[in-house]
N, C-alpha and C positions, 0 to 999 in steps of 0.2 A: 504493499499500500504507500502513495505518494505521500510525503511529509506536507501536512495541511488541508489534506483531504475532508471533505465533508460528509459525515457518515450520519444518518438517521436510524437510530435503534429500534427494534420493535419491542415494546413494552405491553404490559399487563392492564389493561383497566380494569376497576373494581367497582362492585355495586353502589359504594358509596360516591363513584366519581371521580375518587383519586386515581393517581396511576403508578404502577409498579415497574422497576428496573428488573430484568432478567438477566441472569448469570447462570454458567453450568459448569459442572466441574469435569465433565467427559462429553464427548461428541456424540455417542449414543444417544444420551439424554435429551441433548440439544435437538436432535433429529426427530425424534418422538415427539418432544413438544411443539417443534416447528410444525409436523404433521398435523398434530391435535388444533393448533391455532392458524392454521393455513399461512405461514410465514414464508416469504420467499425475497428474493434480491432481484428488482428491477423485472420483476414477473419471471425471472428464472429461477435456478436453484438457489437456496438460500446459503449465504457466505457466513462465515464467522471468524473472529480473530482470537488467539489466545494471549492472555497477558497474565502480569502477577498482580495479587491483590491490593499493593499499594498504586500501582502504578492506574490501575481499573477505578478507584476511588479518588485520589488525587486530579488525575488526568481527564477522567471521564464523568464522573458522578459527583465530586465534593458539591459543585454549585447547586447543581439539581436539587440534590438532598438538603441544603443548608436553604435553598429558596422556596422550597416547596413544591418544585416541579416535580419530584419524585416523592411518593409517600414511603418509600423504602426500597429494599431488593429482596427479590425472589430467588431461592437458590434451587435448582434443578427442579423447576415447577413440575408437576404431574407425577413424580419419581417417589416412591417411599422415603427416598432422603430429603425431601422437600423442606425448607427452611426458609421462613419469611423473616427478616430483621425491619423494623421501622427506620426511618431515617435517622434517629436519636440514636438507637442501639449500633445503627454500621458508623457513624459518626464517632459514637463513644469508643468502638472498638479499635477504629484508625487512630484514635489519641491515647491507646493502651490501656483503656480504661476495663475493667471486669463487666462481662455482660453475661449473666446465665444462658446457657442454651438447654431450653427444657425439653430433656427426654430426647436430645438430636443423638447423640450415641446408639441409644436403643433403637432407631428408625433405620440408621446405616446397614445396609443388607451387604454380606461380603459378595465380591464379584469373582467370577472365574475362579482361580485358584489363592485368593485373597485369604489370609489367616487375620481373624481378631483375638488380640490376647488380652485378657483382663485378669488382674490379679491386686496383690498387695502395691501400695506405693514402694518402688525401689529404693528411694528416699523419704524419710519422715517428714508428712507435712506439717508447714509452720505451727506451732502451739496457736499463735493468734486466730488462725484459720479454724483448727480444732474446736478452741474454746468459743469463738463466733457461732459456728454451727450449732454445738451444743447448747448454747444459750437459746438460740431461735427454735430449734427443733424440740427442744424438752417443754416448750410452751404450747405444741401442736399437739391437741388430743386424737388427731386422725393417723398422726405419725407413729408408726408401732417399731419402727427401730429404721436404722441408719448407716452407711458404711461409707468409708473415703478409699475409694479403689482408683486404680489407673488402667487405661484403656490403650491400646497400641494397634495399629494398621500398619505394617512396614510397607506395603504398596503405596501406602498415602501419606503418610506423616514420618516427618524427621526424627522425632522422638515422642514418648508416651505422655500423654495429659491425665489431670486429674480429673476423675469424677466423683460426684457426691450421689450416691445412690439410696433413695430415699423408699423406705417400706411404707406404701398406705393403699387403702381402697378411696381415699377422696376422689370425687369427680374433677374432671378437667379444670374447670373453674377454680376450685379451690389449689389443685396442684400447681396452677400458674402463681395463684397468691403465694403461696409458701415459697415457691421458687423467687419469688420477687423480694421476699422478707429477707431470705437468705443474700441475695443478691447484693441487698441495700447494707447488710451486716459486715459483709466483707468487701465492701467495696475500696477500702484502704489497704487490705491486706495484700503484702508484695506475695504473689503466686511465685512458686517455682517454674521454671521454664517448662513448657513454652508459653506459661504467663495466662492460661485461662482455665474456667473448672466449667466442666459439664454436668448440668444437674440432671441427673435421671430419675425416673419413679420403677421401682421392681424391675430394676435391670437384669440384677444377677440371675444366672440361668436362661436369659432369653437366647 
């Protein structure tokens, strides 16, 4: 693609009138979404480009997210691994702030020969994190247990990341409220690399 080329992206309109950007982790998922939404490039086959996260946010989406032009970004729309992040969540991640990803690890299907490793953290989680999680979850009657684990998918990740596995039969709305409380409690906690926590529900054994 030539420098300074003007590109018009396919977006996802919402029922509330907002527009969401669409990004994909692999070409297969992109093509399936393109077929579903009748996406094409100038009437021909759908064209796409690959880029790193920081280049996408800073170079393509930051202005639209900050101005309200895009309500957020949907990753892998239509797939089991679909994840929708609001503009505020995307911009927070771009600034290195903690954003709980609710049940995202549990929704990630293994592809092909991929291995998903789940176990005890190789490095003890920060005591500040452990205490903050305990303080919040001990006040939630619907939570029957929780465990800090780590998950690692070698084909997709450079290193393992922490997950907070919460045991509960609470409905989806309550789970999101609980995850938001945890996110607020650990907002200032320095997490070990890669620097984020995936909050999951009833993940162990899935």
